[in-house]
C-alpha positions in Angstrom: 0.8 -24.9 13.8 -0.2 -21.3 13.5 1.3 -19.1 10.7 2.8 -15.6 11.3 0.7 -12.6 10.5 2.7 -9.3 10.5 1.2 -5.9 10.7 4.0 -4.0 8.9 3.7 -0.3 9.5 5.2 2.8 11.3 4.3 4.7 14.4 0.9 6.5 14.7 -0.7 4.6 11.8 -3.7 3.2 13.6 -1.7 0.0 13.8 -2.7 -0.6 17.4 -6.4 -0.2 16.4 -6.0 -2.7 13.6 -4.0 -5.1 15.7 -6.6 -5.1 18.4 -9.3 -5.8 15.9 -7.4 -8.7 14.4 -6.3 -10.0 17.8 -9.9 -10.1 19.0 -10.8 -12.6 16.2 -10.9 -16.2 17.3 -8.5 -17.3 14.5 -5.8 -14.8 15.4 -3.6 -14.6 18.5 -1.6 -11.5 19.4 -2.4 -7.8 19.4 0.8 -5.7 19.9 4.5 -5.2 19.3 6.7 -7.9 20.6 10.0 -6.2 19.6 11.4 -9.5 18.4 14.2 -9.7 15.9 13.6 -12.5 13.3 17.1 -13.3 12.3 16.3 -17.0 11.9 13.1 -18.9 11.1 13.2 -20.5 14.6 12.4 -17.1 16.0 8.8 -17.8 15.2 8.8 -20.2 18.2 9.8 -17.2 20.3 6.9 -15.2 18.8 4.4 -17.9 19.8 5.8 -18.0 23.4 5.8 -14.3 23.7 2.3 -13.9 22.5 1.2 -16.5 25.0 2.8 -14.5 27.8 1.3 -11.2 26.5 -2.2 -12.5 26.2 -2.1 -14.9 29.2 -3.9 -17.4 27.0 -3.1 -20.5 25.0 -2.7 -20.1 21.3 -6.0 -20.9 19.6 -5.9 -19.5 16.1 -4.6 -20.1 12.6 -2.4 -17.0 12.9 0.0 -15.5 15.4 0.3 -11.7 15.1 3.2 -9.4 15.6 3.1 -5.6 14.9 6.4 -4.4 13.5 7.0 -0.6 13.4 10.7 -0.4 13.3 13.5 -1.8 11.0 14.1 -5.0 13.0 15.6 -7.8 10.9 13.1 -10.3 9.4 14.8 -13.4 7.9 14.2 -13.8 4.2 13.1 -17.4 4.8 10.2 -16.1 6.9 9.2 -13.4 4.4 9.2 -15.8 1.5 7.5 -18.7 3.3 4.2 -19.6 1.7 2.4 -19.5 5.1 3.4 -16.0 6.1 0.8 -13.3 5.8 1.2 -9.5 6.3 -0.8 -6.3 6.2 1.0 -3.1 5.1 -0.6 -0.1 6.8 0.5 3.4 5.7 -0.8 6.8 6.9 -0.4 10.1 5.2 2.9 11.9 6.0 1.5 15.2 7.4 -0.7 13.3 9.9 2.1 10.9 10.9 4.6 13.6 11.7 2.1 15.6 13.8 0.9 12.6 15.6 4.4 11.3 16.5 5.3 14.7 17.9 2.1 15.0 19.8 2.7 11.5 21.3 6.3 12.3 22.2 5.2 15.6 23.9 2.0 14.5 25.7 1.5 10.7 25.8 4.9 8.9 25.9 7.6 11.4 26.5 10.7 10.5 24.4 13.1 13.1 23.1 13.5 11.5 19.7 9.7 11.8 19.2 9.6 15.5 19.8 12.4 16.5 17.4 11.0 17.0 13.9 14.3 16.0 12.3 14.5 12.7 14.1 10.8 12.0 13.5 11.0 12.6 9.8 14.2 10.6 9.6 12.6 7.6 11.4 9.5 7.8 9.1 11.4 8.1 5.9 13.8 5.2 6.8 10.9 3.1 7.8 9.0 3.7 4.6 12.0 2.8 2.5 12.3 -0.5 4.3 8.6 -1.3 3.9 9.0 -0.6 0.2 11.8 -3.2 0.1 9.6 -5.8 1.9 6.6 -5.5 -0.5 8.1 -7.5 -3.4 9.4 -10.2 -1.0 5.9 -10.8 0.4 4.0 -10.2 -2.9 0.4 -11.2 -2.9 0.7 -12.8 0.6 0.5 -9.2 1.9 -2.4 -6.8 1.8 -2.0 -3.1 1.6 -4.3 -0.8 3.5 -4.3 3.1 3.7 -4.6 3.8 7.4 -7.4 6.4 6.9 -9.6 3.8 5.3 -9.8 1.9 8.6 -11.8 4.8 9.9 -13.6 6.1 6.8 -14.4 2.8 5.1 -14.5 0.5 8.2 -17.0 -2.2 7.0 -15.4 -2.5 3.6 -11.9 -2.8 5.2 -13.0 -5.4 7.6 -14.5 -7.5 4.9 -11.5 -7.0 2.7 -9.2 -8.3 5.4 -11.6 -11.2 6.3 -11.4 -12.3 2.6 -7.7 -11.8 2.3 -7.0 -13.9 5.5 -9.8 -16.4 4.6 -11.3 -16.0 8.1 -14.4 -18.1 8.7 -16.1 -15.4 10.9 -16.4 -11.6 10.3 -14.0 -9.1 11.8 -15.9 -6.8 14.2 -15.8 -3.1 14.9 -15.6 -3.8 18.6 -12.4 -5.3 20.0 -11.1 -6.6 23.3 -8.7 -5.0 25.7 -5.6 -7.0 26.6 -3.1 -7.0 29.4 -0.8 -4.4 27.7 -3.5 -2.3 26.0 -2.6 1.3 26.3 0.9 0.7 27.7 3.8 2.6 26.1 6.1 0.3 24.2 3.4 -2.1 23.2 1.2 0.2 21.1 -0.9 3.3 21.3 -0.6 4.9 24.7 -3.6 7.3 24.2 -7.0 6.8 25.9 -8.7 6.2 22.5 -7.4 2.6 22.2 -9.3 1.7 25.4 -12.6 2.6 23.9 -13.0 -0.9 22.5 -14.5 0.2 19.2 -13.3 1.6 15.9 -14.3 5.3 15.6 -12.9 7.0 18.7 -11.4 10.4 17.8 -9.3 12.9 19.7 -10.0 16.6 20.2 -8.3 19.3 18.1 -4.6 19.4 18.5 -2.1 22.2 18.2 -0.4 22.2 14.8 3.4 22.0 15.0 5.2 23.7 12.1 7.7 21.4 10.3 10.1 22.7 7.7 9.2 21.8 4.1 12.8 20.6 3.6 12.1 17.8 6.1 8.7 16.9 4.8 9.5 16.7 1.1 11.8 13.5 1.3 9.1 11.9 3.5 6.4 12.5 0.9 8.6 11.0 -1.8 9.3 7.9 0.3 5.6 7.6 1.1 4.7 7.7 -2.5 7.3 5.1 -3.5 6.1 2.8 -0.7 2.5 3.1 -1.7 3.4 2.4 -5.3 5.4 -0.7 -4.3 2.5 -2.0 -2.2 0.1 -1.5 -5.1 2.5 -3.1 -7.6 3.3 -6.2 -5.6 0.6 -6.7 -2.9 -3.2 -7.0 -2.7 -4.4 -3.4 -2.2 -7.6 -2.2 -0.7 -9.3 0.0 -3.2 -10.7 3.3 -2.0 -11.1 6.8 -3.5 -11.0 8.7 -0.1 -7.6 9.6 1.2 -6.2 12.3 3.5 -5.7 14.5 0.5 -9.5 14.7 0.0 -10.0 16.2 3.5 -10.2 19.9 4.2 -6.8 21.6 4.8 -8.0 22.4 8.4 -8.1 18.7 9.1 -4.5 18.2 8.2 -3.4 21.1 10.4 -5.2 20.3 13.6 -7.6 17.4 13.8 -5.8 14.1 14.3 -7.3 10.8 15.2 -5.7 9.6 18.4 -5.5 5.9 17.9 -2.0 5.0 16.7 
């Protein structure tokens, strides 16, 4: 029976990109959010059934994937099960806030994703929950900075292959699935349909966000990163969003979310 593989992240983290890459591997089934609540361990049977419906294919792999971007319940018995694997994926706060607001304004219009207060509240709350999950999963979870998926692609794919003990390499190119690009299942931008890591968006308008809203998010992000490094298996890289020119953090945002 296949084991659960959770991509644990937040909106606009390149989680759709990562999930499509993982779901295109023959040992992994699933590629998107199922929005299931895992209150009991038997909910994993529901996950398998829902992934079959979302892919239109029988389960074939060692892992069945769900991408979780919200604070849905996940039973402790699932999180502590020796067979469970997870990947924590965290993107830098300034990029996340701008990308969520852009999505809510242009790609998937939702009022809560256009209000800076609601966006930062969601992101801070989500980061705090992810920090709580890290010690429960321990070294059965990998930690990956979102930016590394684009800037250190080959190293990231090999890191994940080794972590998941996959027999074949993970590839830069990935499949499209039935719900690829649909709001509610993942990234609604055109970039996710490119089928290959590396698609970038054009320059975006920078939306001013009060520092009073950003500061708590930065603190929550730092605490979450520290928890992932302390308890999980981290991908090591020296390049982060802080190393990029200021102009990049104020206007140029990758579109895959």
